[in-house]
N, C-alpha and C positions, 0 to 999 in steps of 0.2 A: 599399465594398469587397464583393467576392464571395470567401467563404473556403471552401474545401475542407476536409473534416475526416474523417480516417479513423476511422469508428465501427464497425470490423469486430469489435472484442472486446466490443461491448456487448450482443449477443442471446445471452448465456448465462445459464442458471438459476442457476449457482453461480459468480458472477463473483469474480475476485481480481484483484489488482495493476493490469495494465493496462485491464481492463475495468471496474474501478471507477473508475479515474482518469478514464478516457474518458467514462463516464456522467455523474459528479460534475462535471466541467468543462463538458460540454456544457448540463447543466442550469443551472449557474451563469451561463453565457454567455446562455443563453435569459432569464434575469431581469435581467441588467445591461445588454445590448446590443441596443437595438431599432433601430440604425441600419444595420447590415450585414446581409448575406444569407450563410446557410450552407448549404452542400450537404453532406450526411453521406453518406459512401460505405461501403458494405457490400459484402462478398462472402463469400456463403455458398450451400451447398445446403440447409441445414437446413430442414424443414419449418416450425418455429416462427419463423424468422427475422423475417417479416413482423410478427407480433404483439409480438414483443419489441424492436422498433425504437424509436428515441426518438419520443415524441410530445410536441412542444413546444408552449407556450401561445401562441406568435405564428407567423404564415405564413412568416417570413423563414427557418424551419429547414425544410430541404427533405431527405427520404431518397432516396437512389439505391441500390437493391439490385442487384448484379451476380451473377447466378446462376453463379458459377465456383468451383471449389474453391479454398480459399485456397493450397493447396500448389502449384496450376499457376500461378495468378497469381504468386505469390511466385518462382518458379523463372524466370518469363520476365523479372521485373524485376531478378532478381539478374544474369541473363547477357547482357541487351541493355537498350537505351535505348527500348524499345517494349513494350506501347503506353503512352504517356504517359497522365496521369491525365486529361487534357482529353477523352481520347476517350470516356470514361466520363462525366464531369461537365460536358462544355462548359466555357464560358469560367470560369475562376476566377483572382482576383489573387494569392491565396495558398494553398498546401496544407498543412495542418498534420497531421502524424503524432504522435499521442500515445504511440507505442510505437515499436519499433525495427524499423520498417518503412517505408522512405521510397522511394516510386515516382518515376520519371522523371516530369518536367513541364517546361512552358515557363514557368510562372509562378514566382513566388518560393516558397521552400520553408523550412519550421521543422519542426524534429524535437524531440521530447522524450526524454530518456534519462535512465532512472530509476536505474540502476546498472551497475557494470560486474563483478559478483560472479564472473561466468564466467571474468575475466581475473585478478581477485584470488585467487581460489581455484579454479584450473582442475582441481585434483583433485577437486572436489565435482560434476564433471558428465562427462557421456561425450564421448568424443572427437568425435562427429557434433555434438552440440550446441555444443561449443566452436567446431568449425570453422565451423557456420552461423552462430553468433552473431557470430563475429568478422568474417565476410563481410559480415553486415548492417551492422556498424558501419562497415565501410570504404565501402561505398556510401554511408552516411549522412554520411561525412566528405567524400566527393567531391561529394555533390548538395545537401547543406543550405546555404541563405544564413546561417541562424541555428540554434543549438542551445540548448534549454532544458534546463538540469540542475535538478534538484528540491531539490539541497542544495549548499552549497560542497563537502561532501565529494566529490559525484559530479562536481562540476566539476574538482576537482583530479585524479579519477581519469581524467577524460577527457583532460586535459592530460597526464598521465603515459603514458598508453597510446596516444594517438593524436598526430598532427601538426597538429590543430585549433588555431589561434591563439586565445588567451584573449578577443580581441575579437570572436569570432564565438560567444562562450557568453554566456547570460545566465542567472542563478539566479532562478527562480520556484518556490517550494515547494509540495507537495501542499497540499489544503485539508481541513478537517473538516467534515462534514455538519451541517446545522442539528438534525438528528434526535437527535445527541448533547447531551443535556442531563441533568441530574440527575433521574432517574425517580420517579414517585410511589411511594408506599409500597405501593399496589395492585398495580401494575405490576411492582414487586421481588418481591413475594410471589408473583404469578402465574409469574414465570421460574422461582423456587425451585421452586413445585409442579410445573411442567412438566418440568422436568430433573432433579427429584428430587434437589435441592442442599440441603447444610446451611446454616445461618445465617452460620457462619464458614468463609470459604475464600479461598485465593489463585487467582488466574485469569491464564492465559496463553491469548492467542488467535493463531492463525496456523498455518503449516504447521511439520512436524517435521524439514524437512531438516538436514544436519549443521551448517551456520552457524548455525542457530538455536539451537544449545548446550543443547538440553533434557535432555540426560545430566546436566549439571552441575546444572541446577534440580533434576532428581529427587534427586541427591546431597545437594544443599543442604536439600531438604524433609525428607529422612532425617534429617539432622542436627537439624533443628528438632523432629522427632517423637521422636528419642531424647532431646532435651534436656527433654522434657515438653509440648511444644505438641500435645498429642493432640486438641484439640478443633476443629483446622482440617483442611480438605481441600485438596488441590492440584486445580484443574480446567482441563481442557485443551479448548478450542473449535477445531475445524478439521476439514476433510475428513479422515476416517480413512485414506485413500489417499494422503495427503501425508506419508507416511513414519512413521506412528505406530505401526507394528508394533514397530519397535525399542524406543521409548519404552515402551510396554506391556509389554515383556519386562523392562526395566530396572526398572519399578515392581515386578513380580513377584520379580525376585532380590534386591531391597532388602528385601523383606516389607512393603512400605506399599501393597499393591495396594487394600487397603480404604479407603485413605485418598485415593485418587486417583479423578477422574472423567474420563472421556473421552467429550465430548458429540457429537462429529462435527461435521458443517456446522451452522451456528445461522444461521437466515435473519436478513437485514440488520435488519428491524423488532424483532428480541427483542435486538439487541446493546445498545442503551443501558440497558435494565434489567439486562441480565447484567453490564455493566459496574458500573452503580451498586449491584448487590447484593452485588460482591466486597468484601471488606475491602481488597484490596491487588491491583494489577495490576504482575505481573513480567514483564520482558522481557529475557532475558538474551543476545541475540544477540551474535555476534562481529563481524558486518558487517551493514549495511543501507544501501541508497541514501537512506532517508529515516527512516520508522520512525512510519507512521502510527497504530497502534494506541496509542501513548503519547498522542497528542493526543486520540484518541476517548476513551480513559480519563479523561483531564484534563477533558475536556468534560463527561463524564457524572458528574462530581463523585467520582472514584475516585483514590485516591492511587497513586502509580507509583514503583517501584524498577526501575531499568535499568542495563545495561551502561555502564560508564565508557568509551565510544567517542566519536571526534569527533562523528559525525553525532548521536548522542543529546544531548550537549551543545548541539549546535547546535539542536535540535528543543525539548527541554525546558528550556534555560535554567537556572534556580534552582529550579524547579519539580518537580523529582524527586531522589531520593535515588541516588546512583550507587554502583556495586561493581565490583570486578574480576571480568568474567565467567569467568575461567579459574580462580578460586578459590571452590569450593562453600562453604568455611567463610565467606568474606566474603559471599557472597550471603545465607546464613543470618543472619549476625549483622545485615546491614542490613534483612532482613525483620523479625528480631525487635525491633530497635530501634524500627521504625516501628509495630509492634503494639502495643509496651507503652509508647509516648508518645502520649498523646492531643494533646498541644500540638504536636508535631511533625507529626501527621496533620492537625490543623485548618490548620498553617501551610502545609504542602504542598497541601491541597485548595485554598486560597484562591488560592495563586499558580499552581497548575494550571489553574484555571477561568480566571483571567485571562489566562493564556499561550494557552490554546486559542481565545479569541476572536479573537486577532490572526491565525487561521490559517483563518477561515471561507472558505467558497468564493466568496462574493460578492467578498471582497477579493482573491483569487487570480485570479478572472476578469477583474476590471478590469486587473490587471497584464499578463494575457495580451493583452487588448485593446489595450494599449498596445504590446506587442510587434509586433502585426500592424500597426498603424500606422508603428512605426519601419520594417519593412522593405517596406513595400508602395511 
């Protein structure tokens, strides 16, 4: 088979979400699939695009850079059925879009949908974002022969908000990178020194958009500090442009600014040691399409406390401790329970590492190849 793949989200220095998914899946496919040919499609005007494109270990992976602004091509594909993807890539048997943009094509088409948060929580997004995202989803429904949902939760959302029949949807989860392993002591000490961190801290990694629920995490931490847990800090890692101003203001208002750390963007190679150095990873989201940081933390040997929402139950199984994300006092009591029970920590640590192994990208890539074979 000749498989086209939209790799346009890969050549960015601070990848998140779709970009990380695209890169990790392509890397895994290059390791497990030595039979099929992949044509990776990029459209950028960025000067660094060529050097940032995927460089696979085998010649079956070929890059195609189209020097057009993404916005122009997006508008063309939204408003008409031209130009078809074959105009750029030549013959392909399948085209896979790993994010919510599916171009017109003569070949079989597959799209990955990660979440429908803009439909579940339209108030969190601007009107133009809601409108554009809804139009993209409509085009995917019209064009895709098969849709990949990253969780049962996302599959149910797709069925709730679209007319796509369930038989056109397959669930294939996100994967966790091999780099996420328990870090050596020297690596943990290095990350503590580099980011000026204390030995005992709670960790959150991600954006600070409203559905991430960081207000309640800050409030829960205030409860812990007031109860005597004064030797711990609360550490946030994530690009500070992703909504953190409000979280910083909240920490100041509650009088715990000196016990919080805002690291900003942390490069991927530093993340395993950062996870490993943390006493506990806390993920209080109200909604997610999947919940990758949960698996990254578990794979790195860190205990996880997270929201009791359906998708996190799906991802974490019995390997995390859950709390009601709308009740700061319950978040704080869950954290307290983990910190003061070594037996509970050891049990969750063992279960978490076992759980994460089942989500390694090599397993996910093999499942994706079987989907290609199914629809071709």
